[in-house]
Every structure is written in structure tokens, then in C-alpha cells.
C-alpha positions in Angstrom: -17.3 75.5 -67.3 -19.4 75.6 -64.1 -23.1 75.5 -64.1 -25.5 77.2 -61.7 -27.3 74.0 -61.3 -24.8 71.1 -61.1 -25.3 67.9 -63.1 -25.0 65.7 -60.0 -25.0 66.3 -56.3 -21.9 64.0 -55.7 -19.3 62.8 -58.2 -17.4 59.7 -57.1 -14.0 58.9 -58.6 -13.5 55.1 -58.6 -15.9 52.2 -58.6 -14.1 49.8 -56.3 -15.4 48.8 -52.9 -15.1 52.4 -51.5 -16.7 54.1 -54.5 -19.5 51.5 -55.1 -20.5 51.3 -51.4 -20.5 55.1 -51.3 -22.7 55.2 -54.3 -25.0 52.6 -52.7 -25.4 54.6 -49.5 -26.1 57.9 -51.4 -28.4 56.4 -54.0 -30.4 54.6 -51.3 -30.9 58.0 -49.7 -32.1 59.6 -52.9 -28.9 61.5 -53.7 -28.1 62.0 -57.4 -24.6 60.7 -57.8 -22.3 59.5 -60.5 -19.4 57.0 -60.4 -16.4 57.3 -62.8 -14.5 54.0 -63.1 -11.5 53.9 -65.4 -11.5 50.1 -65.9 -14.1 47.7 -67.3 -15.1 45.3 -64.6 -14.5 42.5 -63.8 -10.9 42.9 -63.2 -8.6 41.0 -60.8 -7.6 42.8 -57.7 -5.6 42.1 -54.5 -7.4 42.2 -51.2 -9.6 39.1 -51.3 -10.2 38.5 -47.6 -12.6 40.6 -45.6 -13.0 41.3 -41.9 -16.4 41.1 -40.0 -17.0 44.8 -39.8 -17.6 44.7 -43.5 -20.8 42.8 -42.9 -22.4 45.7 -41.3 -22.1 47.6 -44.5 -23.5 44.8 -46.5 -26.5 44.7 -44.1 -27.0 48.5 -44.5 -27.0 48.2 -48.2 -29.3 45.1 -48.4 -26.3 43.3 -50.1 -26.1 40.2 -47.8 -28.4 38.1 -50.0 -26.1 38.7 -53.0 -23.0 37.7 -51.0 -24.7 34.4 -50.0 -26.0 33.8 -53.5 -22.4 34.2 -54.9 -21.3 31.4 -52.6 -18.1 33.2 -51.5 -16.3 31.1 -48.9 -17.3 31.9 -45.4 -14.4 33.1 -43.2 -14.9 32.0 -39.6 -11.5 33.0 -38.3 -7.8 33.4 -38.8 -4.6 31.3 -38.1 -1.0 32.4 -37.7 1.7 29.8 -38.3 5.4 30.1 -37.5 7.2 26.8 -38.1 6.9 23.5 -40.0 9.0 21.0 -38.2 9.7 22.4 -34.7 6.4 23.5 -33.0 6.8 26.5 -30.8 7.7 30.1 -31.8 8.9 30.6 -28.2 9.1 27.8 -25.7 7.6 28.4 -22.3 8.5 32.1 -22.0 6.4 34.0 -19.5 3.6 31.5 -19.7 3.4 31.3 -23.5 2.5 27.7 -24.3 4.5 26.1 -27.1 2.4 26.0 -30.2 3.3 26.1 -33.9 0.2 28.0 -34.7 -2.5 30.0 -33.0 -6.1 30.6 -34.2 -9.0 32.8 -33.4 -12.7 32.4 -34.1 -14.8 35.4 -34.8 -17.8 33.9 -33.0 -15.9 34.3 -29.7 -17.0 38.0 -29.6 -20.4 39.1 -30.8 -20.6 42.3 -32.8 -23.3 44.8 -32.1 -26.1 44.4 -34.7 -24.5 41.3 -36.2 -25.2 38.8 -33.4 -26.7 36.3 -36.0 -23.6 36.2 -38.1 -20.3 34.6 -36.9 -18.4 34.8 -40.2 -17.3 37.2 -42.9 -16.2 36.3 -46.5 -13.2 35.6 -48.8 -14.0 37.0 -52.2 -12.9 36.8 -55.8 -12.4 40.6 -56.1 -13.2 40.6 -59.8 -16.6 39.1 -59.1 -17.2 41.0 -55.8 -16.3 44.4 -57.1 -18.6 44.0 -60.2 -21.5 42.8 -58.0 -21.2 45.8 -55.7 -20.9 48.3 -58.5 -24.0 46.8 -60.2 -25.8 47.0 -56.9 -25.1 50.8 -56.8 -26.4 51.2 -60.3 -29.5 49.2 -59.4 -30.1 51.5 -56.5 -30.0 54.5 -58.8 -26.4 55.7 -59.1 -25.2 56.6 -62.6 -22.0 54.7 -63.5 -19.5 55.6 -66.2 -17.2 52.7 -66.6 -14.1 52.6 -68.8 -13.8 56.3 -68.2 -10.7 57.8 -66.8 -10.9 61.1 -64.9 -8.2 63.6 -66.1 -8.6 66.4 -63.5 -11.0 68.1 -61.2 -11.4 71.8 -61.4 -12.4 73.3 -58.1 -13.8 76.6 -59.6 -15.7 79.3 -57.8 -19.1 77.6 -58.1 -19.1 73.8 -58.4 -16.3 71.3 -58.9 -16.0 70.2 -62.5 -14.9 66.6 -63.2 -13.1 66.3 -66.6 -12.8 63.0 -68.4 -12.3 61.6 -71.9 -14.7 59.5 -74.0 -12.6 58.5 -77.0 -10.7 61.6 -78.2 -13.3 64.0 -76.8 -12.9 65.7 -73.4 -16.1 66.0 -71.5 -17.1 67.2 -68.0 -19.8 67.1 -65.5 -20.4 69.4 -62.5 -21.1 68.3 -58.9 -21.8 69.9 -55.6 -18.8 67.9 -54.2 -16.3 65.2 -55.3 -15.5 62.0 -53.3 -12.2 60.4 -54.3 -12.5 56.6 -54.1 -9.7 56.0 -56.6 -7.9 53.5 -54.4 -4.1 53.5 -54.4 -4.2 55.7 -57.5 -4.9 58.5 -54.9 -6.3 60.8 -57.6 -7.0 63.9 -55.6 -4.2 63.2 -53.2 -1.8 63.5 -56.1 -3.6 66.4 -57.8 -3.8 68.5 -54.6 -0.4 67.3 -53.3 -1.8 65.9 -50.1 0.0 62.5 -50.2 2.6 61.7 -47.6 4.8 58.6 -48.0 5.0 56.3 -45.1 8.6 56.3 -43.8 8.3 53.0 -42.0 6.2 50.5 -44.1 7.6 49.9 -47.6 6.1 46.5 -48.1 5.8 44.9 -51.6 3.9 41.8 -52.6 3.9 39.1 -55.3 0.9 36.8 -55.5 -1.1 34.4 -57.6 -3.9 31.8 -57.5 -3.2 28.1 -57.1 -5.7 25.2 -57.8 -5.4 22.1 -55.7 -3.4 23.6 -52.9 -4.0 21.2 -49.9 -5.3 23.4 -47.1 -5.5 20.4 -44.7 -1.7 20.5 -44.3 -1.8 23.4 -41.9 -5.3 23.0 -40.5 -5.5 21.7 -36.9 -9.2 20.9 -37.5 -11.4 20.5 -40.5 -13.3 23.6 -39.4 -10.2 25.7 -39.9 -9.9 24.9 -43.7 -11.5 28.1 -44.8 -9.8 30.4 -42.3 -7.3 33.0 -43.6 -3.7 31.8 -42.8 -0.7 34.1 -42.2 2.5 32.1 -42.4 5.5 33.8 -40.9 8.8 33.2 -42.6 12.4 33.0 -41.2 13.1 36.1 -43.3 13.0 39.6 -41.7 9.5 41.2 -41.9 8.3 38.7 -44.5 5.1 36.6 -44.5 2.7 34.7 -46.8 -1.0 35.0 -47.0 -3.2 32.0 -47.8 -6.8 32.8 -48.7 -9.5 30.5 -50.0 -11.2 31.7 -53.2 -13.2 28.7 -54.2 -13.4 25.1 -52.9 -10.2 24.3 -54.8 -8.5 27.6 -55.6 -6.4 29.4 -53.1 -4.7 32.8 -53.3 -1.1 32.9 -51.9 1.1 35.9 -51.8 4.5 36.8 -50.3 4.8 40.2 -48.6 8.3 41.6 -47.9 10.2 44.8 -47.7 11.1 46.7 -50.8 14.8 46.1 -50.3 14.2 42.4 -50.7 12.1 42.8 -53.8 13.8 41.9 -57.1 13.7 44.3 -60.0 12.9 42.1 -63.0 9.8 39.9 -63.5 11.9 36.7 -63.8 13.8 37.5 -60.6 10.6 38.2 -58.8 9.1 34.9 -59.6 12.4 33.3 -58.5 12.2 35.3 -55.4 8.7 34.1 -54.7 9.7 30.4 -54.9 12.9 30.9 -52.9 11.0 32.8 -50.2 8.3 30.2 -50.0 11.1 27.6 -49.8 12.1 29.0 -46.4 9.0 27.1 -45.2 9.6 23.7 -46.8 6.1 22.3 -46.0 4.4 25.3 -47.7 6.7 25.0 -50.7 6.1 21.2 -51.0 2.4 21.7 -50.8 2.4 24.6 -53.2 4.4 22.7 -55.9 1.8 20.0 -56.0 -0.8 22.5 -57.0 -1.4 24.3 -60.3 -0.9 28.0 -60.7 -3.9 29.3 -62.6 -3.1 33.0 -62.8 0.1 35.0 -63.7 2.1 36.4 -60.8 1.0 39.9 -60.0 3.0 42.5 -58.0 1.9 45.2 -55.7 4.0 48.1 -54.3 4.0 51.3 -52.4 1.7 49.8 -49.8 1.6 52.4 -47.1 0.9 56.2 -47.2 -1.2 58.8 -45.6 -2.8 62.2 -46.5 -2.3 65.6 -45.0 -6.1 65.8 -44.8 -9.0 63.5 -45.6 -11.5 66.2 -46.5 -11.6 69.8 -47.7 -13.9 72.3 -49.2 -16.2 70.2 -51.6 -14.1 67.0 -51.4 -13.5 63.9 -49.4 -10.9 61.1 -49.7 -12.4 57.7 -48.9 -10.9 54.2 -48.6 -7.4 53.6 -50.0 -7.6 57.0 -51.6 -7.1 58.5 -48.2 -5.0 56.0 -46.3 -3.4 52.6 -46.8 -1.7 50.6 -44.1 0.2 47.3 -44.5 -2.3 44.5 -45.3 -1.4 41.9 -42.7 -4.8 42.1 -41.0 -6.8 42.3 -44.3 -8.0 45.8 -43.5 -8.1 47.3 -47.0 -11.7 46.5 -48.1 -13.0 46.9 -44.5 -11.6 50.5 -44.3 -13.0 51.3 -47.7 -16.5 50.1 -46.8 -16.5 51.6 -43.3 -15.2 54.9 -44.7 -18.3 55.1 -46.9 -20.5 54.1 -43.9 -19.1 57.1 -41.9 -18.6 59.6 -44.7 -22.0 59.3 -46.3 -23.6 60.6 -43.1 -21.6 63.8 -43.3 -22.4 64.1 -47.0 -26.1 63.8 -46.4 -25.9 66.5 -43.7 -23.9 68.8 -46.0 -26.5 68.4 -48.8 -29.3 69.2 -46.3 -27.4 72.4 -45.1 -26.0 73.2 -48.5 -22.6 73.6 -46.8 -19.8 71.7 -48.4 -16.9 73.2 -46.5 -14.3 71.1 -44.8 -16.0 71.7 -41.4 -19.0 69.7 -42.6 -16.9 66.6 -42.8 -15.0 66.8 -39.5 -16.9 63.9 -37.9 -15.8 61.6 -40.8 -12.2 62.8 -40.8 -11.9 62.4 -37.0 -13.4 58.9 -36.9 -11.2 57.7 -39.8 -8.0 59.1 -38.4 -8.8 57.4 -35.1 -9.5 54.1 -36.7 -6.5 54.0 -39.0 -4.3 55.2 -36.2 -5.4 52.2 -34.2 -4.7 49.9 -37.1 -1.3 51.4 -37.7 -0.3 51.0 -34.0 -1.6 47.5 -33.9 0.4 46.6 -37.0 3.5 48.4 -35.7 3.4 46.3 -32.5 2.9 43.2 -34.6 6.0 43.8 -36.7 8.1 44.9 -33.8 7.4 41.8 -31.7 5.4 39.0 -33.4 5.4 36.8 -30.3 3.6 39.5 -28.3 0.6 39.1 -30.6 0.6 35.3 -29.9 1.0 36.0 -26.2 -2.1 38.3 -26.1 -4.2 36.0 -28.1 -3.3 33.2 -25.7 -4.2 35.3 -22.7 -7.9 35.0 -21.8 -7.7 38.5 -20.2 -6.9 40.1 -23.6 -8.1 37.7 -26.2 -11.4 39.3 -26.9 -9.8 42.8 -27.0 -7.4 41.6 -29.7 -10.4 40.0 -31.5 -12.3 43.3 -31.4 -9.4 44.8 -33.4 -9.2 41.9 -35.8 -12.9 42.2 -36.4 -12.4 45.7 -37.6 -14.0 47.6 -34.7 -11.2 50.1 -34.3 -13.1 53.4 -34.7 -14.8 54.0 -31.4 -11.8 54.2 -29.0 -9.1 56.8 -29.0 -6.6 54.5 -27.3 -7.7 50.9 -26.9 -6.4 49.5 -23.6 -5.0 46.4 -25.2 -2.9 48.5 -27.6 -1.6 50.6 -24.7 -0.6 47.4 -22.9 1.1 46.0 -25.9 3.1 49.1 -26.5 4.2 49.1 -22.8 5.3 45.5 -23.1 7.3 46.2 -26.2 9.1 49.1 -24.4 9.8 46.8 -21.5 11.4 44.2 -23.9 13.4 46.9 -25.7 14.9 48.3 -22.5 16.0 44.9 -21.1 18.6 43.1 -23.2 18.3 40.1 -21.0 14.6 39.7 -21.6 13.9 36.3 -23.3 12.0 38.1 -26.0 14.6 40.8 -26.7 16.3 38.8 -29.5 12.9 38.4 -31.2 12.5 42.2 -31.8 11.9 43.1 -35.4 13.5 46.2 -36.9 10.8 47.3 -39.3 8.9 49.4 -36.8 11.6 50.0 -34.2 11.4 53.8 -34.6 7.8 53.8 -33.6 8.7 52.8 -30.0 11.6 55.1 -29.4 11.1 57.9 -26.8 10.1 61.2 -28.3 12.8 63.9 -27.8 
């Protein structure tokens, strides 16, 4: 039943990075909010590498000291590798120097407000998520963990959030509900807003390995704690390499659904066979010890018909998820909260929780995720183009801006426009030296509209 005076101003479904950061922002502002988290933290979770735009949120929430105290590995940059024995993804084509890997350092471009910080973090998500949720609780948010929301009733007065504690169904009322349920997409499913991505159908299998020698692919000792993306000679397939501790490394294979085996045994076999396509990675990995069971992730990419409505918002993965090749998931979750909480505070002040109150958030998030999506589409369509632009001093910092997570302030970044133009040029010229390197995963994205 609805109450004339709601129990909370804001109900938040999900206590992961989106939900806990949202609760932190609101609680800091004095908003009475409640978080419903179905699991008991800590729990392992994919998405262990952050991008620099996340640090702004930590600074806002006075959370940087805890990040340092936790001694999460500092992430100073990223490396992309393409080959073991034969350096050179493309040899001397249009000025692209032969190189078996390219790297980029975040310090090359200063971020506004973060001039004193030239790194972000790799995190153990079990530990990180618990820390951030506890921080929200410390700031004043109410947290119900181990509680699964069953439904939200958008009645005539206030939304009612229903959940079970043991066999008993209970509910609380709120002025509005924020869905931060991640890839469970709770309200997206309940309200039938979810739209499956017709292009990206990537799946992943991953684990942690102790004793993996990161020096094998590092050009310099300073590169040891970078994130590594290893391309494979298999269509649209790659490996992530993410430091978790001094000795433990997360490695995962991402591939298309059609390549993904059905049974658990076949998937583990697939992991090792796929890694074996890069013999040096396989050799290095087999010398290490796997310290966690293999875990699988699927249905990576989707969108929503709307990101907000009357008395609700969808934040983080609950609203949008794009292929993870640039480690965007946690960053989008945190920055979604950064943008969304401002609209929520204004809505509370005006006592107006209609969709129109959240238009700034929805516009900004759609702009940012569109830029991510186009960047990733270009990347899959023509990998070498990414290497080319990173190697070009005229565009290097523009690419770095995207990689840092600053994707929300421009409707059409010039570097993305230039990349798409070059893809079209290569597509239309079968004699172009890069034509044979075109990937098929995102080919539809660059076809002329009819």
C-alpha cells in the first residue's frame, strides 16, 4: 500500500558501483535513501580495471584515501599487443611504424580537476564493491543486503518496492526509484524497456592466475601494472590481462557468442585452445597457478528505450552496457551517478519527479554511451586504425581523452568523425592495403543509410 509520507526519498535497487556511489552522493547531500542489494558482499565480479574518469567520483565522495589504503594496483596506462614472434601488425602502411605493441600513458593528458593524479586503479571487485557500499552506509544511507527486490509498484502516489525477508513479503515506499541492478536490468525487464544489441554478442570466460609473469609482454618495467589487451588471430576475439595484486593477474577471453562452447568442460577447453593461438601467452599462463574457478559472462551489450521516466531512473549497467574492451563498465556506473544525482536533488527540491526532471541526465548519458559505442565499433571494424591514431601525434591526445572516460561533453568528437571517415575510405577501396584487415563484427555500422 502507498503512504502519504514515504519511508524514503529515494530507493536504490542494487549495491554495486552504480548503486553505492549513488547512495554516497545522495546521503552526502542529506537525502534519506535506501539500497536493496540481493547478494551478501564480498562477492567476485567481472570489471576489475577502471578508467581515470572514475577518480573524479572518488574525489567527490571523499573515497580516495580508502582506495589508497586498500593498496589497489595503480593503473598508469594501457598496452595493446598483436603478435608474439613477428612484430608488426601492419608493416609500413601509410606511415604506421612496425611495432608489436602500442601503449599509452594517462599522464600524457591532464584531466580537469585531477591534475595531481596520473593514474587510476585495478581492483579486486569483491573488496572494492564492499568498501564503496560500506562508505555509503557510513555517509548515512540505509542498506538492506541479502534482500532481493521482487517488484516495484508505481501506484498513484509513491512507488512501492516489494521484497522478501525470509518467507515474509515486505515493502517500503519512496518518492522515486533508481535502478542500479547492473546487468540484471530489473526495471528494464519489468517495464519492458530493454533492447538487445543486434551487433555485439560478446561472451567471456575468465579467472585469476597467481605467478603469471607480466614482464613477458612489458617493454619497460614501468608497464608492468598497465592493463594489456592481447589481440588473437581469431575473428573478434581478445584477451584481457589485469593486475589484481603483486602476484595475481586476471585473464579473460572475450569472443562472439557463436564461438562460445555450451558445456562447462568445453568452455574451459575453449579458453586454453584460444589462448594457445598466442603461444607466448599460453606458455606464460601455464607456468602460473589458477586460483579461482573459471567464470562466464554473457549477453554483454544492450540498451534501453529510455533511461528515465516518471519517478524512476536507470543508472549504470541497468541502463546500458557496451562491449568491455575499454574497461568502461565501472566508469559509466560511477559517472552515471555523478550526473544523475544532480537531477535527483533538483527533483526533490521542486517535488517534481516526472521524466522531464531527468532530461539532463538522460541526454548526457546517451551522448557518452553513443561515443563509447562508436569508438568500439570503429575499433572492431578496423583494429589497425586505432594503432594508427594512437601513433599519430595529431590525434593521440584525442584518443587518450576517450580512453580516460571523458566522453560526455561532445556530441561528435572530431577524432571519432575522422576515424569513421577513414573506415569508409578503406571499405570503399578494395585495393587499400588495410582492406583485408576489416573485421566483420561491426560492418553494418558503417554502411550507408538507405
